[in-house]
N, C-alpha and C positions, 0 to 999 in steps of 0.2 A: 143342490148345488152347495159346495163348501163355501164358507164366507171368505171374501178376500182379506178381511182383517184377521191377524193372527193372535193378537194379545193386546191387553192394556199396557202400554209401554212405559208412560210416564204421566205425571200429573203436575200442572201448574197451579199454585195457589196464590191468592193475594192476602196480604197481611198488613194490619196497621201497626203492629209492633213485632219486628223481626226477632227481638231478643227473647220474646216469649216462646217462639218456635225454636230458637237456637238452643234452648235449654230443654223443652219438651221432646223434641225429635230424638236426641241421643239418650237422655236420662230415663225417659218413660218407654219409648218405642225400641230403642236400641239401634237407631239409624246412625249412619256415619255422616258427620258434617264434613263434606268434602271441600267445600268453597264457601267463603263468607266475605261479602262486600257491604258497603253502606246501604246497598239497594237490593241485594239478593242472598239467598242461602240456597245451596245445592246439597242435597242429601243422597247417599247411595244406600242401596239395600244388598247389592251383590257386586258382580263384576262390571256392571254398566257404570259409565262415568257419572251419570245422575239418573235417579228415578223420580224424585220429588224436588221441584223447584218452587221456592217461596219468594215471591217479588213483593217488595214494599209498596204500599198503596195507602189511600186514605180510608179504606174500608177493608173488611175481611170477607173472604168468600172464594168461590171457585174462579180460577183464570181459564184453564183449558184442560181438556183430556187429550192425551197423546196415544192414538191407536197405531199399532205397528203392522206394517205390511212386509212382504218378502223382499222386494226389490223395486227398482224404478219403473219397470214394466207394469208391475201390479199397481204401483201409484198412479200411473197414467190411465190405466183401466178403470180404476175407481173414480178418477176425476171425470172421465167420460160417462161412467154410470151415473154419478151424481147429477152432472149436467143434463143427462137425458131425462132425469126424473124432475128436472126443473129446480134443482138446488144449486145455489150460487157457489162457485168455487174460485179460490184465488190461489196463486202460487206463493209459497212463503219465501221471503228474501233469503239470501245467503247469511245475512246478519242473524236472522232469526234462527236459521238451521244451526249456526254455530253456537248460538245461546242455548238451543235445545240439545246440543251435542248429537246431531244426527246429520246424514248425508243430504237429505232433501225432504221437504214436506209440502202438503197443500192444506189449505184452511176452508172450512165450511162451518155451518151451524145447524143444530137440530131444530125441530119445530118450536121449542121453547127459547131458542136463542143462545143455548150453551155452545161455547166455542169448542170445535172439534178440530184436532190437528192430526193428520194422517201422515205417517212418515216412514222412511226406510233408512237402513244404515246406521243404527245406534253405535255410538262410540264406546269402546270397551277400555276400561281404566288399566293402566300399566301396574298400579299398586294393588296389593291385596285388599279385600274389604275387612275393615276393622270396626266391629260394631261399637256403638256409643256406651253400651253396658254389656255385661257378660252374658250374651245369648248365643245359641247355636247357629243362628242365621235364619233366612227367610226362604220359603218355597217360591221360587220365581221361575227362571229358565223359560222354556216354551210356554208356560202357563201365564207369563206376564207377572206384573207386580202385585196383583191381587184382584179385588173387584171394587166397583163403585156402585152406589145406590142412590138414585135420584128420586126426589118427590116431585110429582107432577099434578097439575090441576085435574087432568083426565087422562087415564091411561090410553084410551082409544085415539087420542089425538097425537100421541107420541110413538106408540108401539109399531104402527106400520112403517115409519121411517127406519127404525132400527132392524126390524125383521125383514121388511120387504125390499127396502132400498139398499141398506148396508149388508143384509144377509145374516143377521145374527140368528142363531137357532134358539127356539123356545125350550128351555129346560123343564119348567112347571109354572104353576100359578096358584095363588091363594085368594080366596074371597072373603075370609074372616081370620082375624079381627080387623083386617084391612085388605084392600084389593091391591094385589101385587104381581108383577110378571118378572120372571127370572130368565135371563138370556145368556147363551154361551157362544164362544168363538173358537174354543179349544177344549181340552180335556177337563179344565176347571169347570165345576158345576155351573157357575155363572160368573161372567166377567162384568156384567151390568144388570141391575134391576131397576124396575120402575114401580114406585109405590104411590098410589092415588091418595093425595091428601087435601086436594083443593087449592094448593099453591105449589109453585116451582122452587126448587132448591136442591142443595146437596145434603143428603141425609148422612151417609157415611162412606168411608174408605175402609176396606178390609185388607189386613196384612196378615199373612199365614206364617207362623213360626215353624221351625223344624222339630222342636221339642215342646211337649206339654208343659214341662217345668218353665220353659221360658214364659208361657202365658200365665202360670200360676204365680211366678215371681213378679210379672208385671201387674197382676191383680193385686198383690200385696203393696206395690209401690202406689197404684192408683187408690187404693183404699186408705192409704196414708194421707191423702189430700182431700180435704173437705170438697165435696161437690164434683170430684173428678170422675167417679164411676156414674155412668148414666144408664147402663143396663147390666144387671148382675151376671155372674158366671152362669153359663148354661150350654145346651147343645141343641142345635137346629135340626128340625125333621128332614129338610130337603137336602141340604149339602153336608149334614153330619158334622158341621164344625163345632167344636168345643170352643168357647169364646167369652169375652166380655166386651163391653163397649165403654169407651172413654171419652170425655169431652175434650176437644182439642182448642188451642187458642184461637182458632178461626171460627168457633161456634158450632161447627158440624161435629159428628162423631167418628171415632176410628174403632173398628171392630178388630180386636187382637185375638187371633185364633190359632188352632191346631187341628190337624186330622181332617182336612176338607175332602170331599168326595171327588173321585176322579170318574168321569164318564166317558163313553165312546160316542162321540158326536154322530157318526155315521148311522149308528143303529138306535140312538136314543128315542124314546117315545115319551112325549110330554104328558103330564096328567095334573089334574087339579089336587092339591094337598089340602084335604079337609080336616086335619088333626091340629091345625094351628102351626105356628112358626117353630115351636121348640118342644123337645121331648122333656126336658126339665130345665129349671132355672130361667135366665133371661127375663127377669122382672124389669119391665121398661119404666124405671123410675122417671125418666124424662117426660113420659106421656101422662103421669098422673095416677092417682089411686085407683080410679075406675079402670084404666087400662091395665094396671097391674092385676086387679082382681079378675077382669075378663080373661087374661092370659093364664092365670092360675086355674081357672075353671076349665079351660081348654086342655091344659097339661094333665089335670087330674082325671079328666074323661079319657084322654089317650092312655094314661097309666093304668086306668082300670081295665082297659082293653088288652093290656099286656104289650103295648107297642114298644118295639126295640129296634135298633139299627146297628149294623156291624161297625167296627172301627177300622179305618183304612190308615196304615202306617207305612212309612218308608223303611226300606231295608236299613238295618243298623241301628234303629232307635227302638227295638223291642226284642225280647227274648220270649220263648215259649215256656210256660211253667209246666211241670209234670201234671199228668191227669191224677186227680185225687177224688173225683166223684164219679163212680161207675154209672149212675143214672144219666148224668150229663154227657159222659163219653158215649153212652148209648144213643142219646139224642143226636150227637154229631156224626154218628156212623152211618 
């Protein structure tokens, strides 16, 4: 059965210092600062009125996930489904819907207490998206704004809610160097992942750029700031994303990537990925020297086996080079 949820539509964050986000969002990530008040910042990534809302608070952290549905009927059906599973559901007020720039929404929480907002009717902006720095833009549309990764005390306590109650599809999972499950709701390889760490929290948000050069230039910017890079440039085994991870003002990470894998949810078969999380790169500096060394050992083992993955690109951002190696041309034939 297809999941009722179509995409990760927006994210609300809590921040003790809005000025930090007002600089970081446009200058580092290329987000468009659409609105700014004393208590809130609204960022755009595309034609939507807002994708990320940062609300002033006494602490930093996750405020809410906004999961998108097709229409009011789908929203009502999901509310009934949640209530049937024993999950408390509340209707969002019109004031909250206006703040989120959507037609209507319902509220619930996952087993760890993370606030989930399910909505339909996102507002489209009348003005064109203007990035905060010179980037090509973000891959969003029906795939949503990107993906989010949560740390959880025990995957088995949370996975059934997202998979069985909300209908997320399992893309794949890993057991080493950590236990993690990757879930999809559309053609993006995963819109949500759960990583077992012994504690609950927000690990990272992924934003996918339209050009590899956008990522490389972002990496230069991050390297120019001491401590900004949390995970070095690399490429993942499961979703084929070329990316790096930067520390945000909120303490969690943002994965800044390009070339994410597109899947067909209707025919996709999940499997355990036993080669580790990355084909190359992605030293997890934030996790310490032991984790960096363990990751390198897994990557070297995969490299010795000759593991490779194709590159998926959008029309218009690549050109074919002429064949210059007869032996390679023979392999491709």
